[in-house]
N, C-alpha and C positions, 0 to 999 in steps of 0.2 A: 361476871363478864371479864374476860381476859383483857390485859392492857392493850393488845393489838386490836381486839374487837371494839374497845372503847374509843381508841383513836379513829378507827374506821367509822364508827357510829357518829362521832362528833363531826368528822370530816364530811360525811355524806349530808348531814343536816346543814352544815355551813354552805356546802355547794348545791344544796337544793335537790338532792338525788334521793330517790326512794328505791330500795332493793329488798328482795325477800330475805328471810333468815338464811335460806339455803345459799343464796348468792353471797351473802356476807361471810358465811362459813367457808365457801370456796375461796374467797379473797384472802381471808386469814390463813387458810391452808396453803395457798400459793406463796404467801410471804414466809411461812414456816419452812416450806420446801426450798425456797430461794435461800433462806438463811442457812439451812442445813447443807445444801450443795455448795454454797458459796465458800464455805470453809475449805473444801477440797479443790474446787474447780475455778475459783476466782471469777465468778460470773458478773459481779458488779463491784464497783469501788465503794459503794455504800455498805457498811458493815453492820450497822445497828438495825434490827428489825423494826423498831419504832420509826426510824428514819425512812426505811424502805416503804413503810405504809404511806407516809406522807409524800416522799420524793418520787416514788415509783407508782404506787397504786392510785392515790388520790390525784396526783398529777396526770396520770394517764386518763382517769375517768372524767376530767374536766371537758374533754372533747366529745363525750358521748352525746350530749344534747345537740351537737352540730352534725351528727351523722345520721344517715337513714337506717332505721332499725332492722331492715331486712335485706341489706345490700351485701355484695361480696367485696371484701377488702384484701389487699396484700400489705402487710407490714414489712417494709424492707429494712434490713439491718436491725432486726428486732432484738438482737442480743439474747437475753434470757426470756424474751416474750413480752417486750414493752414497746408500745402500749397495748399490743394485740391481745394478750391473755386477760388483763383486767377488763378490756372492752368486750371480749367474747363472753366473759362471765356476766357482765351487765347487760349485754345485748344478745340473748340466746337465739334470736331469729336471724342474726347476721352471720356471715361466714368469714373467717379470717385465715388467710394463708400467711404463715410466719416464716420469713426467709432469712437465713443467716448462713454465712460461709463456714462457721466454726462447728465442728462435729460435737464438741462437748456441750455447746449451747443447745443444739438440736436434740441431743440425747436427753438433756434436762427437760426440754419442752415436751418430748414424747412421754416422759415419766409423769409430768404434770397432767397431760391429756388423759393418761391412763388412770392415775390416782384420783383426779377430780372429775373424771367422766365428762370431759369436754368434747362433745361430738362436733362442735362447730369451729375447731381449730385444726389446721393442717401444717405441722412444722416441716420445712423442707431445707435441706442443706444444699446451697447453691450460691454462686455469685449472681448478683442481680442481672448482670448483662447476659448471663447464660440461661436464665430462667425463661422458658417458653410456655405460657399457659395455654390450655385448649381454647379459652375464650378470654377477651379482655376483662379486667376487673372493673367494678363500678368506681373504685377509687384506690389510689396508691397512697399509703400512709407512711410517714417517717417521723421519728423522734430523735433529735440529736444525731442525725445520720450523716449529713454532708451539707455542702452549700446547696441552695435551691437549684442553681445552674447544673451542678453535678447530678442532683436527683433527677432533673428533667432529662439530662443527657443519657443517664444510665437506665432510667425507668420508662422512657418515652414509648417503648413497645408494649407496655403493660396495661395501658388504658388512657383515658382522656382527662381525668380529674386527679389533682395532686394535693394532698393535705400535709403540710409541713408544720410540725410542732417546733416552735422556736422559743428562745428566751426573749431577749430584747427584740423589738420589732426590726426586721432586717431590711432597712430602707435601701441600702446599696444593692443588696441581692435582688430586690424587687425592681430597682431601676435598671438592672442588668439583664432582665428577662429576655430570652430570645424572642424574635418577632412572632413566631407561631404560638406563643403562649401569652395569656393575659391573667392579671390578678382579678379574681372573681370577687373575693371578699376577705376580710380578716377579722379575727375575734380576739379580744383581750381575755385571758383566762385568769381566774382567781382561785388559787390553790390554798386549801386550808393550811394555816401555820407556815406558809412560805412567802417570804417578803420579796423574792426575786420576781422579775417580770416574766410572764409567759404569754405566748401568742400562738394562735392557729392561723396559718396562711393558706388560703384556698386558691389554687391556680388551675386554669383549664386550658387545654389545647384548642386553639381556634381553627386550625386547619389539619387535615388528616393526610396531607401528602408527605 
């Protein structure tokens, strides 16, 4: 078993997740592609593949248990596909639109889609304000994207439910929520071999005007 596969295996066991061998191979393949492309395209500041497995893959996967397995999601400001690609691998019946404004990131994600045969991701190059989906998404997902207020302002036209992955619990941002939004719930996330705090904040639009 490769070092990356071992970190993934230990991390999944720690986080109480069960994936098929094929899904694990896809996740390792994604890290290998990210590492390869990162050298030329600077897709992430994390340089070490072992660290990518923990900080990007296992971190992204912590929210899977809080998502509906067959819903449609948009991952805004996804960068090289985080958390959308790891979640798409772990949740093959859900659909993920991966939105980023930088062409090199979208080209990377298209390559990942092709090489790993991920039919449930749709990388799109666009600014979030300009993206007009044919139908609202079940939920809007972001990881280290912007303040919650900015996320709601920029993404309000995309759906009713907002899932913000945060580090320390964002008390002030929650206190500053606009009137038409409410905090539905929040979850403390425990990432394998990561001592920093992680939270998932779930916000819903209360009015549709």
